[in-house]
C-alpha positions, -999 to 999 in steps of 0.1 A, spaced: -179 -365 530 -168 -388 502 -170 -425 499 -149 -448 478 -165 -483 473 -146 -514 462 -174 -540 468 -155 -568 450 -127 -565 475 -150 -559 505 -132 -526 511 -147 -491 516 -131 -458 523 -150 -427 536 -133 -393 540 -152 -371 564 -155 -333 560 -131 -327 588 -103 -347 572 -108 -380 591 -106 -412 571 -126 -443 579 -116 -476 563 -131 -510 565 -127 -545 549 -158 -566 551 -151 -602 560 -186 -615 567 -176 -651 574 -153 -641 603 -165 -643 638 -143 -614 650 -137 -577 642 -105 -558 646 -105 -520 650 -76 -497 649 -72 -460 656 -41 -448 637 -22 -416 637 6 -409 612 30 -398 639 60 -417 653 96 -414 665 108 -397 634 85 -367 639 101 -358 673 128 -332 680 158 -345 699 146 -328 731 113 -347 729 126 -381 719 101 -407 730 71 -383 734 49 -403 709 55 -435 728 49 -418 761 16 -405 748 7 -440 737 11 -451 773 -8 -422 787 -39 -427 767 -45 -459 786 -44 -441 819 -79 -428 822 -105 -405 806 -132 -383 818 -155 -414 818 -132 -443 825 -104 -451 848 -74 -471 835 -89 -503 849 -122 -496 833 -106 -490 799 -91 -525 799 -122 -540 815 -145 -525 788 -127 -546 762 -115 -576 781 -148 -579 798 -165 -587 765 -138 -613 756 -116 -590 736 -81 -575 739 -67 -541 737 -32 -530 728 -11 -503 711 23 -497 695 45 -468 683 70 -471 656 90 -447 635 61 -433 615 29 -445 632 11 -449 665 -18 -473 666 -44 -482 693 -63 -513 684 -87 -539 698 -103 -571 687 -134 -590 699 -165 -607 686 -181 -590 656 -211 -579 676 -188 -559 699 -176 -536 672 -195 -505 686 -180 -511 721 -144 -513 707 -148 -482 686 -163 -463 716 -134 -472 739 -108 -463 714 -124 -430 706 -128 -422 743 -91 -429 749 -80 -409 719 -103 -379 724 -109 -376 762 -77 -388 780 -71 -368 812 -33 -368 811 -34 -367 849 -1 -353 862 1 -381 888 -2 -407 860 25 -389 841 49 -393 870 40 -430 874 42 -438 838 75 -421 834 88 -446 859 72 -475 840 89 -464 807 122 -460 825 118 -497 834 109 -505 798 141 -488 787 161 -507 813 146 -539 801 156 -533 765 191 -523 775 195 -556 794 186 -575 762 215 -577 738 193 -583 708 174 -551 715 204 -531 724 223 -540 692 192 -529 672 194 -494 688 231 -493 681 226 -501 645 199 -475 640 223 -448 655 250 -459 630 227 -459 600 210 -426 608 235 -405 629 221 -374 646 187 -381 630 153 -391 646 154 -425 628 186 -432 647 171 -426 681 152 -451 702 114 -449 698 110 -453 736 132 -423 742 160 -420 768 160 -414 805 172 -379 799 145 -370 773 118 -385 794 128 -365 825 124 -333 805 88 -339 793 60 -321 811 22 -322 808 22 -290 787 46 -307 762 21 -336 758 -8 -312 753 10 -291 726 22 -322 708 -13 -337 707 -27 -304 694 -1 -301 666 4 -338 657 -27 -359 666 -49 -341 640 -76 -352 616 -53 -351 586 -31 -377 602 -58 -399 617 -74 -431 604 -100 -454 619 -97 -489 603 -118 -520 609 -118 -555 594 -141 -584 599 -178 -587 600 -182 -549 600 -210 -526 588 -191 -497 572 -220 -472 572 -226 -479 609 -189 -474 617 -189 -441 598 -220 -429 617 -204 -437 650 -171 -419 642 -190 -389 627 -208 -384 660 -175 -377 677 -161 -356 648 -162 -323 666 -139 -335 693 -110 -343 669 -83 -317 665 -83 -303 629 -51 -301 610 -28 -315 583 -4 -344 588 29 -331 603 61 -331 583 93 -350 593 130 -345 589 142 -362 557 166 -392 561 203 -386 556 219 -401 526 242 -431 532 277 -422 542 308 -427 521 323 -456 540 311 -486 562 305 -479 599 311 -502 629 305 -499 666 310 -525 693 297 -523 729 308 -546 757 281 -562 778 280 -592 801 262 -619 783 267 -655 771 264 -646 734 275 -619 710 247 -602 691 254 -586 658 232 -567 633 244 -558 599 223 -530 583 223 -522 546 206 -490 535 182 -496 507 151 -478 492 118 -464 504 84 -480 502 76 -459 471 105 -472 451 95 -499 426 127 -518 435 113 -526 470 98 -559 459 132 -570 445 148 -560 478 123 -581 497 131 -611 475 168 -605 481 161 -606 518 142 -639 515 170 -654 495 195 -643 521 179 -651 554 141 -649 559 135 -687 562 152 -720 567 158 -724 530 178 -692 528 215 -691 520 226 -677 553 206 -701 573 219 -730 553 255 -719 553 260 -703 588 237 -727 608 233 -759 589 267 -763 573 290 -746 599 268 -748 631 278 -713 642 244 -700 654 210 -712 665 194 -685 644 204 -661 617 178 -640 599 173 -611 576 144 -586 574 135 -554 556 120 -521 566 106 -495 542 99 -460 553 86 -429 534 120 -419 521 144 -447 529 147 -483 539 171 -510 551 178 -547 550 191 -561 583 210 -594 590 210 -604 627 225 -633 646 234 -644 681 265 -665 685 296 -674 704 318 -642 706 348 -662 692 328 -671 661 320 -635 651 349 -631 627 343 -664 609 305 -657 607 312 -622 592 334 -638 565 307 -662 556 281 -634 554 304 -613 533 309 -643 509 271 -647 505 266 -609 499 293 -610 472 277 -640 456 245 -620 454 262 -593 434 280 -616 410 252 -638 397 214 -638 396 198 -666 416 189 -696 396 152 -700 387 145 -728 412 159 -709 441 142 -677 429 108 -694 425 110 -707 461 117 -672 474 89 -656 453 64 -683 462 73 -679 499 65 -641 498 32 -648 479 22 -676 502 29 -657 534 9 -628 521 -21 -651 514 -19 -666 549 -19 -632 565 -50 -621 546 -70 -647 566 -67 -627 599 -89 -598 608 -62 -581 627 -37 -583 599 -64 -569 575 -70 -540 598 -32 -534 601 -29 -534 563 -56 -508 560 -40 -484 584 -4 -488 572 -13 -486 535 -35 -456 539 -9 -437 559 19 -450 538 5 -446 503 -27 -426 506 -47 -455 493 -53 -492 501 -33 -515 478 -54 -544 465 -39 -578 472 -38 -586 435 -17 -555 428 9 -566 454 9 -602 441 13 -590 405 42 -567 415 60 -595 433 54 -620 404 68 -594 379 102 -594 397 129 -613 377 162 -629 389 181 -602 370 163 -575 390 173 -591 422 209 -591 409 205 -554 400 193 -543 435 220 -564 451 246 -544 430 228 -511 439 227 -516 476 253 -542 487 280 -516 487 305 -507 515 291 -472 519 256 -486 526 267 -510 553 268 -506 591 277 -533 617 266 -531 654 279 -556 679 271 -562 715 295 -588 730 313 -598 762 344 -600 741 362 -566 736 386 -578 709 371 -561 678 402 -551 659 397 -558 622 360 -566 624 352 -535 605 368 -550 574 351 -584 575 315 -574 568 321 -553 537 307 -570 505 
């Protein structure tokens, strides 16, 4: 066992002999504690025939253990005034809970019980398969969700990142109990597992509690994934007709990974484009032209790739005009650096949002798990702040020129209007 202390930051890291990592951030003035059990496995680790298995397992671990029924799992946390939840994304699965600080041992015990002793009852598998089918149907009925799946398939064709994390009806129907057991044995292993806590937490007590369960964990190294494909040689477009009042569009631009030093400039580029009401797209598309209630941009950074996505819901007849306005703003980004006043607003927005998030125990816990699995270390807040502060307007111009290219762009559209001829030319910067 080894322990890394960072007392000034209130952070501690302990690596157990079996490969498990225990992380904590001490926030002694907080009344609550958040605990997360993370595994570095998500949708991109799945073969096509098992698309959705990580998300399915996430559901199944709530369905009962040797000691607790499904109802007792939730009651064990909610009955002490806390809450319990989980999520699966492309690279992670996380089970987490939050309650009063004195309940930390209870939260950890419940999460470990779920993770280590779930029964995977065949009857629950049948029932939960139907539940996830309804979840898939719910997403397909929501144009904003459906267009997101379409965009991923365009950006990452025939690749796990292009498939829905929840899976499909076909892939779910083919999954059997033995598939779950084999996947757990090979993927949910010590080298991929992190226990993280933030709040008024005693790190040494947390380590002792986890160590007592150490023999029940599956030993192994973190599983590999299929590398992301390189961007194509031309822009891609796909439209799907769906009965709805609005058209929903998502314009994706392939960028860089979370390890690329340019990622901070890409984030500032996104803020300048559409992450708040001061952004260019919000001001032009909504405030000046009144074409949408909301238009926004966001970034995602994975281990070997990333993207910047611009999304909007609007009247189908206004899609061509809106795409022309977006194209104009993207071209502006590649022709001149933002002026210092606009740039400072975007930079201070990123720094301010980061500081606000640091106040919450749940966010602090999420940061621990994501950073350890993403970087193999916990990044001090000051390091992030210094990196953002070091970005210059000319670097934002540079990344705009690097990534705002036709070959990096994909447009997905879900609309009641089938007249899409020519749209594929309107979004290219």
